[in-house]
C-alpha positions in Angstrom: 54.6 -8.5 21.4 51.2 -8.8 22.9 47.8 -7.9 21.9 44.3 -8.7 23.6 45.8 -11.1 25.9 47.4 -12.9 22.5 51.6 -13.4 22.9 52.6 -12.8 19.7 55.7 -14.1 18.3 56.7 -12.2 14.5 59.1 -14.0 12.2 59.4 -13.1 8.3 59.6 -15.7 6.1 62.9 -17.4 6.1 62.8 -17.8 9.7 60.1 -20.4 8.9 63.1 -22.7 8.0 64.8 -22.6 11.2 62.8 -23.9 14.0 65.3 -23.3 16.5 64.1 -19.5 16.1 60.6 -20.1 17.1 61.2 -22.3 19.9 58.3 -21.8 22.3 59.5 -21.5 25.6 56.4 -20.8 27.3 56.5 -17.4 26.0 54.0 -17.0 23.5 50.5 -18.3 22.3 50.5 -17.0 18.2 53.1 -17.1 15.8 53.2 -15.1 12.8 55.3 -15.4 9.4 55.0 -12.3 6.9 56.1 -13.6 3.7 57.4 -13.4 -0.1 56.9 -17.2 -0.4 57.3 -17.7 -4.4 55.0 -20.3 -5.9 57.5 -22.9 -7.0 57.8 -24.0 -3.2 54.5 -23.1 -2.0 54.5 -27.1 -0.8 57.3 -26.5 1.9 55.1 -23.4 3.1 52.5 -25.4 3.6 54.4 -28.3 5.8 56.6 -25.9 7.5 53.4 -24.2 9.1 52.0 -26.8 10.1 55.5 -28.4 11.7 55.8 -25.0 13.5 52.1 -25.4 14.8 52.4 -28.8 16.0 55.8 -28.5 17.2 55.2 -25.7 19.6 52.0 -26.2 20.5 50.6 -22.7 19.5 48.3 -20.9 16.3 50.4 -20.1 13.6 49.3 -17.2 11.0 51.4 -17.4 7.8 50.7 -14.0 5.7 52.3 -14.5 1.8 52.2 -12.6 -1.0 50.7 -13.1 -4.2 51.6 -11.3 -7.8 54.3 -11.3 -9.7 58.2 -9.8 -9.9 60.0 -9.5 -13.0 61.7 -12.4 -11.5 59.2 -14.8 -9.0 55.7 -15.3 -8.7 53.9 -15.4 -5.7 50.8 -17.4 -5.1 49.5 -16.3 -1.5 48.2 -19.5 0.6 48.0 -17.4 3.8 46.1 -19.4 6.4 45.5 -20.1 9.9 46.8 -23.3 11.1 45.7 -24.3 14.7 48.1 -26.3 17.4 47.0 -29.2 16.2 48.6 -28.5 12.7 45.5 -27.9 11.2 43.9 -25.3 8.7 41.5 -22.8 10.5 41.5 -20.5 8.2 42.7 -20.7 4.5 43.0 -18.2 1.2 42.6 -19.4 -1.8 45.7 -19.5 -4.1 46.5 -16.8 -6.4 43.7 -14.7 -5.2 43.8 -11.2 -3.1 41.5 -12.0 -0.6 41.9 -11.5 3.8 40.5 -14.0 5.5 40.0 -14.4 9.1 38.4 -17.2 11.9 37.7 -17.4 15.4 40.8 -18.4 17.9 40.2 -19.9 21.1 42.4 -18.7 23.9 40.6 -21.3 26.7 41.0 -24.3 23.8 44.8 -23.8 23.1 45.2 -23.6 27.4 43.4 -26.9 27.6 45.2 -28.7 25.3 48.7 -27.5 26.3 47.6 -28.8 29.9 46.2 -32.2 28.6 49.3 -32.7 26.7 52.3 -30.3 28.2 54.4 -31.5 25.5 57.0 -28.6 25.6 58.1 -29.0 29.1 60.0 -31.7 27.9 61.9 -29.8 25.5 64.9 -29.6 25.5 66.9 -26.3 27.0 69.7 -25.4 24.7 71.6 -21.8 24.1 70.9 -20.5 20.8 75.0 -18.7 19.9 74.0 -15.6 17.4 
């Protein structure tokens, strides 16, 4: 989808584990993961958000729930990760809150031009 000049790839939490589903072919600037990622697996959540940002040369927004259901506890961890894998915004753990920060598309474009790693990605076809 496109919003205010940003090309956005929409994903759900389980997609985060499968890099092939988010392979950037120059068709988006930001991935948005909406998630119900449990507290017991929060370390992979953080690591995979960073990995998807770095490998795809894009911003990654991970929006995770907080609270408990009868079986699982969720601690949040909503974050915006930049294309270098650094947190640009991070919600506090176990707290319902909104976070925001400004992202700069010119900085992203400049980074991609200086380090055009996506140009060297292997071609592949995903058979579903």
